[in-house]
SEBADREN-766496 format. One record per residue: residue in one letter; x, y, z of N, C-alpha, C in turn. Coordinates in steps of 0.1 Angstrom, whole numbers. Last residue first. Example, Ala and Ser with C-alpha at 12.3 -4.5 7.8 and 13.67 -1.06 7.14 Angstrom:
residues 2
ATOM   res    n.c1    n.c2    n.c3   ca.c1   ca.c2   ca.c3    c.c1    c.c2    c.c3
ATOM     S     128     -22      71     137     -11      71     129       0      79
ATOM     A     132     -57      78     123     -45      78     132     -33      78
This chain:
residues 399
ATOM   res    n.c1    n.c2    n.c3   ca.c1   ca.c2   ca.c3    c.c1    c.c2    c.c3
ATOM     N     725    -174     619     722    -192     613     720    -196     625
ATOM     I     717    -146     603     717    -151     616     715    -167     613
ATOM     Y     715    -134     574     729    -139     580     727    -144     591
ATOM     S     687    -136     562     701    -138     557     713    -141     564
ATOM     L     673    -128     586     670    -143     580     682    -149     567
ATOM     G     682    -104     591     683    -117     604     684    -129     595
ATOM     R     670     -92     570     688     -91     570     689    -106     585
ATOM     V     646     -97     571     652    -102     557     672    -102     561
ATOM     T     642     -77     590     639     -91     593     645     -98     585
ATOM     A     646     -55     580     654     -62     591     653     -75     597
ATOM     W     628     -56     561     643     -56     557     654     -59     569
ATOM     D     612     -49     581     606     -59     572     621     -62     567
ATOM     L     616     -27     592     613     -36     599     615     -51     590
ATOM     T     613      -9     569     623     -11     577     624     -20     587
ATOM     N     590     -23     547     595     -12     557     608     -15     560
ATOM     R     587     -43     524     584     -33     521     583     -20     531
ATOM     P     590     -79     514     592     -67     523     590     -53     520
ATOM     S     561     -94     500     573     -90     501     577     -79     508
ATOM     R     541    -119     516     542    -110     508     555    -107     506
ATOM     N     541    -143     537     531    -141     524     532    -129     516
ATOM     F     557    -145     557     549    -136     555     539    -135     546
ATOM     I     576    -165     549     567    -166     563     556    -160     560
ATOM     K     579    -165     525     571    -176     524     564    -175     542
ATOM     K     592    -139     522     582    -144     515     572    -155     519
ATOM     F     616    -146     539     606    -135     543     592    -142     535
ATOM     K     626    -165     520     625    -173     533     613    -161     540
ATOM     D     634    -147     500     628    -156     499     620    -161     509
ATOM     I     653    -128     515     639    -126     510     630    -136     503
ATOM     G     672    -148     523     664    -140     530     652    -137     526
ATOM     S     680    -152     494     677    -161     498     668    -159     515
ATOM     K     692    -128     487     682    -133     482     675    -145     487
ATOM     E     714    -126     508     700    -117     509     687    -120     500
ATOM     K     728    -145     498     720    -150     513     711    -137     514
ATOM     E     735    -130     477     728    -149     473     723    -151     490
ATOM     T     748    -110     486     736    -107     476     728    -121     476
ATOM     D     760     -99     514     760    -110     506     750    -109     496
ATOM     R     781     -75     533     766     -78     524     772     -90     516
ATOM     T     778     -76     569     788     -78     555     778     -84     545
ATOM     F     747     -60     580     760     -73     585     767     -68     566
ATOM     R     731     -40     605     736     -47     590     745     -58     593
ATOM     I     702     -40     629     718     -44     626     718     -45     610
ATOM     R     679     -26     640     681     -29     623     696     -31     623
ATOM     Y     673     -26     665     677     -17     660     683     -17     648
ATOM     M     652     -50     671     649     -36     676     657     -28     670
ATOM     L     664     -67     648     648     -65     645     645     -51     653
ATOM     T     687     -72     660     683     -69     646     672     -62     644
ATOM     N     678     -80     685     687     -69     683     685     -65     670
ATOM     W     668    -103     677     659     -97     685     666     -82     683
ATOM     F     690    -119     666     676    -118     657     670    -107     664
ATOM     L     706    -121     689     711    -113     680     699    -108     669
ATOM     E     691    -141     705     697    -125     708     700    -116     696
ATOM     H     691    -156     691     676    -155     693     681    -140     699
ATOM     K     716    -168     689     711    -166     679     696    -159     677
ATOM     K     718    -175     715     727    -162     711     721    -159     696
ATOM     N     701    -179     746     703    -181     733     710    -172     722
ATOM     K     694    -165     762     704    -172     766     708    -178     752
ATOM     F     670    -151     754     680    -143     753     693    -153     758
ATOM     D     644    -162     736     655    -167     747     665    -162     747
ATOM     P     614    -147     724     629    -151     721     635    -152     736
ATOM     N     584    -172     721     593    -157     727     607    -159     723
ATOM     V     582    -188     689     585    -188     704     588    -176     706
ATOM     G     584    -189     661     571    -196     666     570    -196     680
ATOM     F     602    -175     648     604    -185     655     595    -189     657
ATOM     V     586    -156     629     598    -162     625     603    -175     635
ATOM     K     569    -146     645     562    -155     632     574    -163     628
ATOM     K     582    -137     667     575    -149     669     569    -157     659
ATOM     F     593    -115     656     602    -129     660     594    -137     660
ATOM     Y     569     -99     649     579    -107     634     591    -119     644
ATOM     K     562     -95     672     550    -102     666     560    -107     654
ATOM     L     583     -81     685     578     -94     694     569    -107     681
ATOM     S     581     -57     674     596     -68     668     590     -79     671
ATOM     E     558     -46     683     562     -52     670     570     -60     667
ATOM     Q     570     -47     711     555     -49     708     557     -56     691
ATOM     A     590     -27     710     595     -40     715     583     -51     707
ATOM     K     585       1     709     592      -9     695     592     -25     697
ATOM     S     589       9     733     577      11     726     576       8     713
ATOM     K     609      -3     744     593      -8     751     586      -3     737
ATOM     E     629      10     734     627      -3     732     616      -6     735
ATOM     K     626      38     741     623      36     727     621      19     724
ATOM     E     630      36     770     618      39     765     617      39     751
ATOM     L     656      24     767     648      19     773     636      20     769
ATOM     N     682      24     749     675      34     752     663      27     752
ATOM     R     722      16     749     708      18     748     695      24     751
ATOM     S     750      15     746     742      21     749     731      23     742
ATOM     I     755     -13     725     762     -10     738     752      -1     748
ATOM     I     746     -34     699     747     -25     706     749     -20     719
ATOM     L     759     -64     684     753     -58     694     757     -45     697
ATOM     K     773     -63     651     768     -67     666     760     -60     672
ATOM     G     769     -57     621     765     -71     628     766     -73     642
ATOM     T     780     -38     619     791     -49     613     787     -61     620
ATOM     A     766     -16     618     771     -16     606     779     -31     603
ATOM     L     760     -15     645     750     -18     636     753     -21     622
ATOM     N     789      -8     655     781     -22     653     771     -23     647
ATOM     Q     792      18     647     794       8     640     795      -3     640
ATOM     V     766      27     666     766      29     653     777      15     641
ATOM     D     781      24     689     772      15     685     771      20     670
ATOM     Q     808      43     685     809      26     687     797      19     681
ATOM     W     793      64     690     799      63     673     799      46     674
ATOM     Y     766      76     702     778      66     710     781      58     692
ATOM     V     753     109     703     757      95     695     767      89     698
ATOM     D     732     128     719     748     124     721     752     112     715
ATOM     S     705     120     714     717     131     706     729     131     708
ATOM     K     691      93     706     703     101     711     706     110     705
ATOM     G     678      75     693     671      85     696     679      93     702
ATOM     V     673      43     689     679      49     698     678      63     703
ATOM     T     658      43     667     654      31     674     660      35     687
ATOM     E     656      66     649     645      60     652     647      52     665
ATOM     L     686      70     646     683      83     650     664      75     660
ATOM     Y     693      43     634     698      49     645     688      60     655
ATOM     D     683      46     611     677      39     618     679      42     634
ATOM     R     696      72     600     682      69     603     676      59     610
ATOM     L     721      57     599     720      72     606     706      72     611
ATOM     L     714      39     578     720      33     590     715      44     600
ATOM     S     706      59     558     696      48     561     700      44     575
ATOM     R     733      73     555     720      77     557     707      69     563
ATOM     R     747      51     547     752      52     560     743      63     560
ATOM     E     738      45     522     733      33     528     735      39     545
ATOM     G     746      69     508     728      63     510     723      57     518
ATOM     E     771      70     508     764      78     516     749      73     519
ATOM     G     792      32     515     783      44     506     775      54     514
ATOM     M     801      12     527     784      16     527     778      23     518
ATOM     I     829      15     527     820       7     518     808       6     515
ATOM     I     829      32     550     827      37     540     825      27     530
ATOM     T     821      15     570     814      21     566     816      32     555
ATOM     E     845      -4     572     834      -7     568     826       3     562
ATOM     S     865      17     579     868      13     566     851       4     562
ATOM     S     849      43     594     854      29     596     857      27     581
ATOM     I     828      64     595     838      64     605     848      53     605
ATOM     G     815      85     563     819      72     573     826      76     585
ATOM     Y     815     109     551     826     103     548     827      88     560
ATOM     V     784     115     552     793     120     534     806     109     541
ATOM     V     776     108     578     768     106     560     777     105     553
ATOM     F     795     119     594     794     106     592     784     102     581
ATOM     N     790     144     588     802     142     586     803     126     584
ATOM     K     762     148     600     766     148     586     781     147     582
ATOM     L     768     144     626     761     133     621     759     138     603
ATOM     S     785     164     632     790     149     635     782     141     627
ATOM     E     772     185     628     780     181     619     783     173     616
ATOM     L     750     179     647     745     183     635     759     182     627
ATOM     Q     768     183     668     762     174     668     758     171     655
ATOM     N     772     213     665     784     206     667     779     187     666
ATOM     N     743     224     670     751     226     658     764     214     659
ATOM     N     726     199     688     732     211     687     739     213     675
ATOM     F     694     185     684     705     180     683     711     197     685
ATOM     V     665     160     698     677     175     694     688     175     695
ATOM     V     645     144     675     655     144     682     663     157     682
ATOM     K     622     136     652     623     146     667     629     146     682
ATOM     F     627     128     632     625     114     644     624     127     658
ATOM     E     625     150     621     610     139     614     613     127     629
ATOM     N     646     162     625     629     167     628     619     155     628
ATOM     I     662     145     613     664     149     627     651     153     631
ATOM     D     658     149     585     658     132     594     658     135     607
ATOM     R     667     171     582     656     168     578     652     154     587
ATOM     L     694     173     583     688     178     592     670     175     591
ATOM     V     702     158     562     702     153     576     692     157     587
ATOM     L     696     168     541     687     154     545     689     153     554
ATOM     K     714     188     546     698     192     550     690     179     548
ATOM     K     740     176     539     733     181     557     719     189     557
ATOM     Y     736     166     520     736     157     530     733     164     540
ATOM     Y     747     190     505     737     180     498     727     171     511
ATOM     N     773     198     517     761     206     517     747     198     516
ATOM     E     787     175     511     785     179     528     771     189     528
ATOM     L     789     172     484     778     163     491     778     167     507
ATOM     D     806     194     478     791     196     475     785     181     480
ATOM     S     829     188     491     820     200     499     801     200     492
ATOM     N     845     164     503     837     166     490     824     179     500
ATOM     I     876     161     509     866     166     512     861     164     501
ATOM     S     892     123     509     894     137     502     880     147     512
ATOM     V     905     100     530     901     104     520     898     120     517
ATOM     G     918      87     557     925      87     545     919      91     531
ATOM     L     905      89     582     899      76     567     911      80     559
ATOM     C     918     110     595     919      92     597     914      85     588
ATOM     Q     917     132     578     930     126     577     929     112     583
ATOM     I     889     135     583     893     130     568     908     124     571
ATOM     L     885     136     612     880     125     601     888     125     588
ATOM     T     903     163     614     908     151     619     903     135     615
ATOM     E     884     181     599     898     177     595     904     166     598
ATOM     K     858     175     617     863     170     601     875     173     594
ATOM     N     853     164     643     860     168     639     861     164     623
ATOM     D     836     140     650     832     155     657     840     161     647
ATOM     P     839     114     641     832     121     633     832     141     639
ATOM     Q     861      95     653     852      99     656     853     114     648
ATOM     C     872      58     634     871      73     638     862      85     638
ATOM     I     875      29     649     865      39     641     870      52     645
ATOM     K     887      -2     641     893       4     643     880      19     642
ATOM     S     869     -33     661     875     -26     651     878     -11     648
ATOM     D     879     -38     696     870     -38     687     876     -31     670
ATOM     N     892     -31     719     891     -45     714     883     -45     702
ATOM     Q     893      -3     721     898      -7     725     899     -20     717
ATOM     L     863       2     726     869       7     715     882       2     712
ATOM     I     858     -15     745     851     -18     736     857     -11     724
ATOM     N     868      -2     768     874     -15     765     871     -21     756
ATOM     N     858      25     769     870      24     760     873      13     756
ATOM     K     830      16     774     834      20     761     847      22     756
ATOM     V     838      10     798     835      -4     792     834       1     778
ATOM     D     843      33     806     858      26     810     852      10     805
ATOM     P     823      49     808     832      51     803     845      39     800
ATOM     S     792      29     810     802      35     818     816      37     807
ATOM     T     763      31     791     773      24     796     785      36     803
ATOM     E     725      35     796     741      44     794     751      33     801
ATOM     T     709      14     798     709      28     786     719      34     785
ATOM     N     711     -19     794     720      -8     797     718       3     788
ATOM     V     691     -45     802     690     -32     795     701     -20     802
ATOM     V     691     -76     803     703     -63     809     700     -52     803
ATOM     K     664     -94     796     676     -88     791     679     -76     800
ATOM     Q     642    -102     809     650    -113     808     667    -108     804
ATOM     N     626     -83     806     630     -82     818     645     -93     819
ATOM     L     615     -88     779     623     -77     785     628     -79     796
ATOM     I     599    -106     790     604    -108     780     618    -100     782
ATOM     I     579     -95     809     584    -107     812     598    -112     801
ATOM     K     567     -76     793     575     -74     803     585     -87     809
ATOM     L     553     -92     772     565     -85     767     574     -81     779
ATOM     N     535    -104     789     543    -113     784     555    -106     779
ATOM     E     524     -78     795     526     -87     804     539     -95     800
ATOM     S     514     -72     767     523     -65     777     529     -67     784
ATOM     A     494     -99     763     510     -92     753     517     -83     762
ATOM     R     478     -91     784     482    -106     781     499    -103     776
ATOM     L     465     -66     769     469     -69     787     480     -79     791
ATOM     E     455     -75     747     469     -68     748     474     -62     763
ATOM     R     436     -91     756     447     -95     744     461     -84     743
ATOM     Q     418     -75     768     429     -85     770     439     -89     763
ATOM     E     414     -58     750     423     -50     759     429     -66     767
ATOM     D     395     -72     729     412     -71     723     424     -63     733
ATOM     L     382     -80     744     389     -87     742     397     -87     738
ATOM     Y     368     -51     747     374     -60     761     383     -71     756
ATOM     R     360     -50     722     369     -40     725     373     -45     742
ATOM     S     340     -70     719     350     -73     711     363     -64     718
ATOM     Y     322     -59     738     329     -75     741     342     -77     731
ATOM     R     316     -36     727     326     -35     739     332     -48     738
ATOM     L     303     -48     703     313     -42     701     323     -42     714
ATOM     T     282     -61     716     288     -67     710     303     -64     710
ATOM     A     266     -36     724     272     -47     733     284     -60     729
ATOM     D     259     -26     699     266     -18     712     276     -29     719
ATOM     L     242     -44     692     253     -41     680     265     -34     693
ATOM     R     225     -44     710     230     -56     711     239     -53     701
ATOM     L     215     -21     705     219     -22     719     231     -32     719
ATOM     Q     205     -18     677     218     -10     685     223     -18     694
ATOM     A     187     -37     682     196     -40     677     206     -36     676
ATOM     L     166     -18     696     174     -34     704     185     -36     695
ATOM     N     161      -2     682     168       4     690     174     -10     701
ATOM     Q     149     -18     661     166     -11     658     171      -7     667
ATOM     R     128     -23     673     133     -34     671     147     -30     669
ATOM     G     118      -1     675     121      -6     689     132     -19     687
ATOM     Y     109       9     648     123      18     658     126       8     668
ATOM     V      89     -11     650     105     -10     641     114      -3     648
ATOM     E      74       2     669      76     -13     670      90     -10     662
ATOM     C      62      21     660      73      27     670      79      10     673
ATOM     M      49      15     635      63      23     633      70      25     648
ATOM     S      26       4     650      39      -6     644      47       0     641
ATOM     N      17      26     668      21      17     672      33       4     664
ATOM     V       7      41     645      19      49     651      25      32     660
ATOM     L     -12      23     637      -2      23     628      12      32     631
ATOM     S     -26      22     655     -18       7     654      -7      10     642
ATOM     V     -37      47     657     -31      40     671     -22      29     666
ATOM     L     -51      45     632     -40      55     634     -34      53     649
ATOM     N     -73      23     641     -61      21     627     -50      31     627
ATOM     N     -88      36     660     -79      25     661     -69      21     651
ATOM     Y     -94      55     642     -88      60     654     -81      46     656
ATOM     N    -113      41     625    -102      50     620     -95      51     632
ATOM     Q    -129      29     646    -117      22     637    -110      28     629
ATOM     Q    -140      52     655    -136      44     663    -124      36     657
ATOM     L    -156      57     632    -147      68     633    -137      60     648
ATOM     T    -171      33     626    -162      38     618    -154      49     621
ATOM     I    -187      41     652    -181      29     648    -173      31     637
ATOM     I    -201      63     641    -195      62     655    -180      53     653
ATOM     E    -216      52     619    -205      64     618    -193      64     631
ATOM     N    -230      38     636    -223      29     621    -215      41     620
ATOM     A    -247      56     646    -241      46     654    -230      41     646
ATOM     V    -260      69     627    -252      74     634    -239      67     641
ATOM     G    -274      47     613    -266      53     607    -255      64     617
ATOM     Q    -292      43     639    -281      31     637    -274      38     624
ATOM     I    -308      68     639    -299      63     647    -291      52     642
ATOM     Y    -320      64     614    -311      76     616    -301      71     627
ATOM     V    -335      44     620    -329      43     611    -313      51     610
ATOM     A    -349      55     638    -342      41     643    -335      41     631
ATOM     L    -367      74     626    -356      75     638    -345      62     639
ATOM     Q    -385      61     613    -370      68     603    -363      75     615
ATOM     R    -401      50     626    -392      40     622    -377      49     614
ATOM     K    -410      70     641    -402      62     650    -395      53     642
ATOM     E    -422      83     621    -413      90     626    -401      79     635
ATOM     L    -441      62     614    -430      65     603    -419      70     612
ATOM     A    -451      62     643    -449      48     638    -437      52     623
ATOM     A    -467      85     640    -458      84     650    -449      71     646
ATOM     R    -489      82     619    -474      92     618    -463      88     630
ATOM     G    -498      49     610    -498      65     614    -485      67     615
ATOM     F    -486      17     627    -492      28     618    -494      41     622
ATOM     Y    -473       8     650    -471      -2     633    -477       8     624
ATOM     V    -458       8     679    -465      15     667    -461       8     654
ATOM     N    -450      -8     709    -449      -9     691    -460      -3     683
ATOM     S    -442      16     737    -449       3     732    -449       5     713
ATOM     S    -428      38     747    -421      25     746    -429      14     737
ATOM     G    -427      68     730    -434      59     734    -431      43     737
ATOM     L    -416      90     719    -426      83     708    -433      73     719
ATOM     S    -391      95     732    -402     104     735    -416      97     731
ATOM     D    -373      75     720    -379      72     736    -389      81     735
ATOM     F    -365      97     701    -371      83     698    -383      74     708
ATOM     Q    -354     118     713    -366     117     706    -373     100     706
ATOM     S    -334     104     728    -338     110     735    -353     113     726
ATOM     K    -319      94     703    -326      83     714    -336      87     724
ATOM     K    -309     121     696    -324     109     685    -326     100     693
ATOM     L    -289     128     716    -304     137     711    -316     129     705
ATOM     S    -274     106     711    -280     110     726    -296     119     724
ATOM     L    -261     113     687    -271     100     691    -275      97     701
ATOM     E    -252     137     694    -264     137     679    -271     124     683
ATOM     K    -232     131     713    -245     139     711    -257     139     704
ATOM     N    -218     112     694    -221     108     706    -232     115     709
ATOM     K    -209     134     673    -220     121     668    -228     115     677
ATOM     Q    -191     148     685    -205     153     680    -213     142     678
ATOM     E    -173     128     693    -184     132     702    -189     139     696
ATOM     I    -161     120     670    -169     116     679    -177     119     690
ATOM     L    -153     142     664    -162     139     652    -174     127     660
ATOM     N    -128     146     683    -143     157     682    -153     152     674
ATOM     L    -116     127     674    -123     126     687    -132     137     688
ATOM     I    -108     134     648    -117     122     652    -124     120     662
ATOM     R     -93     156     654    -103     157     645    -112     147     648
ATOM     E     -72     143     672     -81     155     672     -94     155     665
ATOM     K     -60     127     649     -68     125     666     -75     130     672
ATOM     E     -51     147     635     -59     137     629     -66     131     645
ATOM     S     -31     159     651     -45     167     646     -55     158     640
ATOM     D     -14     140     661     -20     148     672     -34     154     665
ATOM     F      -3     127     637     -12     120     647     -22     132     655
ATOM     N      10     129     613      -7     137     613     -11     129     626
ATOM     T      30     108     603      16     107     607       1     114     609
ATOM     K      48     123     609      47     114     596      31     113     595
ATOM     N      47     130     639      46     142     625      42     133     612
ATOM     V      48     110     653      39     120     650      37     124     642
ATOM     V      79      98     646      62      90     636      50     102     638
ATOM     E      89     120     660      89     116     639      80     110     638
ATOM     E      82     117     680      80     130     677      81     130     663
ATOM     Y      93      90     684      84      90     686      74     106     681
ATOM     Q     119      98     683     116      91     672     101      90     676
ATOM     T     127     112     708     127     115     696     121     110     682
ATOM     S     121      92     727     111     108     727     113     115     713
ATOM     N     119      59     711     123      70     722     115      83     719
ATOM     C      95      32     705     101      47     702     107      52     712
ATOM     G     102       7     724      95      12     713     105      24     710
ATOM     F     108     -22     746     117     -12     734     106      -6     722
ATOM     Y      96     -42     759     103     -28     765     104     -18     753
ATOM     N      90     -68     758      80     -60     753      83     -45     754
ATOM     E     107     -79     774     108     -86     760      98     -74     749
ATOM     C     117     -75     799     123     -65     785     117     -70     774
ATOM     E     112     -95     809     111     -83     820     113     -73     806
ATOM     G     125    -124     805     111    -119     803     105    -101     806
ATOM     N     158    -131     790     148    -124     804     131    -117     799
ATOM     D     169    -136     769     162    -147     778     156    -144     787
ATOM     D     186    -113     762     180    -118     756     166    -126     759
ATOM     F     203    -109     786     191     -99     780     186    -107     775
ATOM     L     207    -139     804     209    -133     796     197    -124     792
ATOM     V     215    -146     839     202    -144     831     207    -137     819
ATOM     S     237    -144     856     235    -151     851     225    -151     838
ATOM     S     244    -108     872     232    -121     867     239    -131     860
ATOM     D     263     -91     880     267    -107     879     253    -114     878
ATOM     K     259     -66     878     258     -69     866     265     -84     869
ATOM     W     240     -37     900     246     -51     897     247     -58     883
ATOM     G     222     -15     898     234     -17     889     243     -29     891
ATOM     D     197     -16     905     210     -12     915     220     -10     908
ATOM     K     187     -28     881     185     -13     884     194     -10     897
ATOM     C     209     -47     865     200     -46     872     198     -32     876
ATOM     I     212     -60     832     219     -52     843     210     -48     851
ATOM     V     220     -97     821     209     -82     820     217     -74     832
ATOM     S     247    -105     793     236    -106     809     227     -95     807
ATOM     G     267    -102     778     255    -103     776     239    -107     784
ATOM     D     289     -91     787     289    -108     786     275    -114     782
ATOM     I     284     -70     794     299     -73     784     295     -86     779
ATOM     D     246     -64     795     262     -65     799     271     -69     791
ATOM     Y     226     -47     774     237     -59     778     246     -55     784
ATOM     G     203     -19     784     210     -29     776     219     -41     784
ATOM     A     195      -3     801     208       0     802     214     -15     790
ATOM     S     166      -3     799     173       8     789     186       7     793
ATOM     C     161     -23     819     161     -28     803     166     -16     793
ATOM     N     174     -36     846     170     -21     840     171     -22     823
ATOM     V     152     -56     862     163     -56     854     159     -42     848
ATOM     G     149     -54     900     144     -58     885     157     -53     878
ATOM     N     159     -46     925     150     -37     920     146     -40     909
ATOM     H     173     -70     932     184     -58     927     170     -50     922
ATOM     Y     164     -98     936     169     -91     950     179     -76     946
ATOM     S     158    -103     912     149    -104     919     149     -95     932
ATOM     C     172    -102     885     172     -92     894     163     -93     903
ATOM     A     168    -132     879     173    -123     865     180    -109     876
ATOM     G     155    -152     892     166    -149     893     173    -139     885
ATOM     S     129    -150     868     136    -159     877     147    -157     879
ATOM     T     119    -129     847     122    -143     845     129    -144     860
ATOM     A      87    -111     848     102    -114     852     105    -124     846
ATOM     H      63     -93     828      67    -106     835      84    -106     835
ATOM     A      57     -64     825      58     -69     839      61     -85     842
ATOM     N      73     -44     802      66     -54     804      69     -61     822
ATOM     E      70     -11     797      78     -23     804      69     -34     806
ATOM     T      75      11     771      70       8     780      74      -7     788
ATOM     I      88      39     750      92      29     759      79      23     770
ATOM     I      56      52     734      70      54     737      74      42     750
ATOM     F      31      38     726      41      47     717      54      48     721
ATOM     F       8      18     727      22      13     732      28      25     722
ATOM     S     -19      24     732     -12      14     742       2      18     742
ATOM     L     -42      48     729     -32      43     723     -24      34     737
ATOM     L     -74      31     734     -66      42     734     -56      35     732
ATOM     F    -109      26     724     -92      18     722     -84      33     722
ATOM     L    -138      31     735    -127      38     726    -115      33     729
ATOM     V    -172      17     735    -158      16     740    -146      23     730
ATOM     M    -204      30     737    -194      24     731    -181      24     737
């Protein structure tokens, strides 16, 4: 009697190889799964094969249970105890069969048709056949048990292969995303390199701007500011907005000393020019928040705040902040114009800086209504964040 043994529990490997897969690299590393392009990975680490993992023959029947899954299958089927029970019964029955065959043979080899010996021989023959049938049944039970475990492992194997395929797909997706980000980053560098980025402007340039632009009053000293603007002190508003300004500073993680905090509070409560007075406290705070977010300097250059309030480019910029926000602004810009910004084009330059630094313009409700309509057509939604509203201002006022 031939006993069929377990053929496929834990991961095994088919010997049939596809020509050219990893012939000179020690064969295919089936357990490594798919390379990023879906091809095979060789046992020596070589990854430049043109043979797809799904097409190579070496791993055709490779995937079965891993050790953990095999243990789970064995526990579910009681394989170890059931196997031992069946094998012990087969061993007993084989001994019994051998004994009865010896008894049968001792009665002689000649045909006996009559008498006691003939009856005993016929009874032994029937008994021997019964024991042989029992052994066959036990062997079939064992083979069925093995087949059950094999089939359960094959299910796990298909799941394991599917997971490898999914992992490869995700890796490839991440690879494509990384390549897109790399290209976008390189593209962004080219765009930013078109501009001369001044992170610090010389005093001479600043003074020239102050002399040739609209008058602003420095907010460092409240009494001087009040006199310059011709407004009255409002202690209640100062106490209210000082808390809010402090909250804004902490939110944008900009470090200020007490004197600088007083300047920011004075700006929000009183303004620094006729244009910023018209804006009101809430809009001045919003303007300051944009400055803190996009420039993030503790030593505020107030002419730039004035420029942001009056639709002009800022002078003292922050290169690191600009880099961190440029990618998002570029997406909006290309959505509006369909191309990268050309900074020789004044419209492009002003629109770009409106996105980057949230520039304001003299309010015109009709223009802004038109800008909102344009935004909705371009983005298929209503504006909802500061960059959205900066885009609306660009669409409203930059022609």
